[in-house]
C-alpha positions in Angstrom: 26.3 36.4 51.0 27.1 33.4 48.9 28.9 30.4 49.5 32.7 30.6 48.9 32.3 26.8 47.9 29.4 27.3 45.1 29.9 29.0 41.8 27.1 29.1 39.7 28.2 28.2 36.4 28.7 31.0 33.7 27.9 31.4 30.2 31.6 30.5 29.7 31.8 27.2 31.4 28.5 25.8 28.8 29.2 24.4 25.7 28.8 25.8 22.7 27.7 24.6 19.2 25.7 21.3 18.2 26.9 20.0 22.0 25.0 22.8 23.6 22.1 22.4 21.6 22.1 18.7 22.5 22.8 19.3 25.9 20.1 21.7 26.1 17.5 18.8 24.8 19.0 16.0 27.1 15.9 14.1 27.6 14.6 14.4 24.2 17.5 13.2 22.8 17.9 10.4 25.0 14.5 9.4 24.2 15.0 9.7 20.8 18.2 7.9 21.1 15.9 4.9 22.9 12.9 5.0 20.4 15.5 4.3 17.5 16.7 1.5 19.6 13.5 -0.1 19.9 12.6 0.9 16.5 15.7 -1.5 15.5 14.7 -4.2 17.7 11.0 -4.5 16.4 11.9 -4.1 12.5 15.1 -7.1 13.4 11.9 -9.5 15.3 9.8 -8.3 12.5 12.1 -9.5 9.8 13.1 -12.7 11.7 8.9 -13.8 12.1 8.4 -13.0 8.1 11.2 -15.4 7.6 10.3 -18.0 9.7 6.7 -17.3 8.5 8.2 -17.8 4.5 9.8 -20.7 5.8 7.0 -22.9 7.2 4.6 -21.7 4.8 6.5 -22.3 1.3 7.9 -25.3 2.6 11.4 -26.9 2.0 12.5 -27.3 -2.2 14.2 -29.9 -3.4 17.7 -28.9 -3.1 21.1 -30.5 -4.1 23.5 -31.3 -1.8 26.5 -28.7 -3.0 23.2 -25.8 -2.1 22.2 -27.0 1.3 22.4 -25.2 4.2 25.8 -25.7 6.6 23.5 -26.3 9.7 21.1 -29.0 7.7 24.6 -31.1 6.7 25.9 -30.6 10.5 22.9 -32.2 11.8 22.3 -35.0 9.4 26.3 -36.2 9.9 25.3 -35.7 14.0 22.7 -37.5 13.7 24.7 -40.4 11.8 22.5 -40.2 8.3 25.5 -38.8 6.5 29.5 -39.5 6.6 31.6 -37.0 7.9 32.8 -35.9 3.7 29.4 -37.0 2.5 27.1 -34.7 0.5 24.0 -35.6 -0.6 23.1 -35.3 -4.4 19.4 -34.5 -3.1 18.1 -33.4 -0.4 14.5 -32.7 0.7 13.1 -32.1 4.3 9.4 -32.9 4.8 8.9 -32.4 8.8 6.2 -30.1 9.9 8.7 -27.5 11.2 11.0 -27.7 8.1 13.8 -28.2 10.4 15.7 -31.1 9.2 14.4 -33.5 11.4 12.5 -35.8 8.7 13.2 -36.0 5.0 14.6 -38.1 2.4 17.8 -37.3 0.6 19.5 -39.5 -2.3 23.5 -40.4 -2.0 24.9 -42.3 -4.6 22.7 -44.8 -5.8 20.7 -45.0 -2.8 17.6 -43.2 -1.7 17.7 -42.8 2.2 14.7 -41.6 4.7 15.1 -40.2 8.2 12.5 -39.0 10.7 13.4 -37.6 14.0 16.9 -37.8 13.7 17.4 -41.3 12.6 17.7 -43.1 9.5 14.5 -44.9 8.7 14.9 -46.3 5.8 17.1 -47.2 2.8 17.2 -48.7 -0.8 19.1 -48.9 -4.0 17.5 -47.1 -6.7 18.7 -49.0 -9.8 16.5 -51.9 -10.5 13.6 -50.4 -7.9 10.0 -49.6 -8.6 9.1 -45.6 -8.7 5.7 -43.9 -8.5 4.0 -41.3 -6.9 0.1 -40.6 -5.7 -1.8 -37.8 -4.8 -2.0 -34.0 -5.6 0.7 -34.2 -9.0 1.5 -30.6 -7.3 2.0 -32.2 -4.6 2.8 -36.0 -4.8 4.0 -38.6 -2.7 6.8 -40.0 -4.0 7.0 -43.8 -3.5 10.5 -46.3 -4.1 9.7 -50.0 -3.4 12.9 -52.0 -3.8 12.1 -55.4 -2.2 10.1 -55.8 0.6 11.5 -51.9 1.2 9.4 -49.2 0.5 10.3 -45.5 1.1 7.9 -42.5 0.8 8.9 -39.0 0.7 6.1 -36.4 1.0 6.4 -33.2 -0.6 4.2 -29.9 -0.9 3.3 -27.9 -3.9 6.1 -25.8 -5.4 8.6 -28.0 -3.5 10.1 -30.0 -6.6 7.9 -33.3 -6.0 7.6 -33.8 -9.9 11.2 -33.2 -10.7 12.2 -35.7 -7.8 9.7 -38.3 -9.5 11.3 -37.9 -12.4 15.1 -37.9 -11.4 14.4 -41.0 -9.3 12.4 -42.7 -12.4 15.5 -42.0 -14.9 17.9 -43.5 -12.1 16.0 -46.7 -11.8 15.7 -47.5 -15.7 19.2 -46.2 -16.5 21.4 -49.0 -14.2 
């Protein structure tokens, strides 16, 4: 004789429709959910890795200050390379990790070089001597103003040729 405290579930108590079908699948439905979450995580990790690969492989092109990422501006301001409201006219990151820790920028009438978060050289462009050496597709642009020499390294397709022309025009125009 069955215990009066236990009554087996009847067919009327079981959920119907789609809930009933899912309830019967139980563990299989849970596994599909876990695989979907894991697949999404793998996809996001892959896309982030691809972004890092593209950035480190193809470098940092010459950029105008108004198009510069906010985090780069914040780092330059935190280090004291830029003032609170200052925007560079031209910006180029030539750090190996493309993390903004080294590069050249043009502010107003000056070219500024920073390395490891510190300004290492600054010179007025007007009246300076502008030249380049190395591969024409990946030049090192040099500004000499008195005893100060600033070198800005570019990789291929980063705009070094445009930077050279712009500095030469600014040096001759003033």
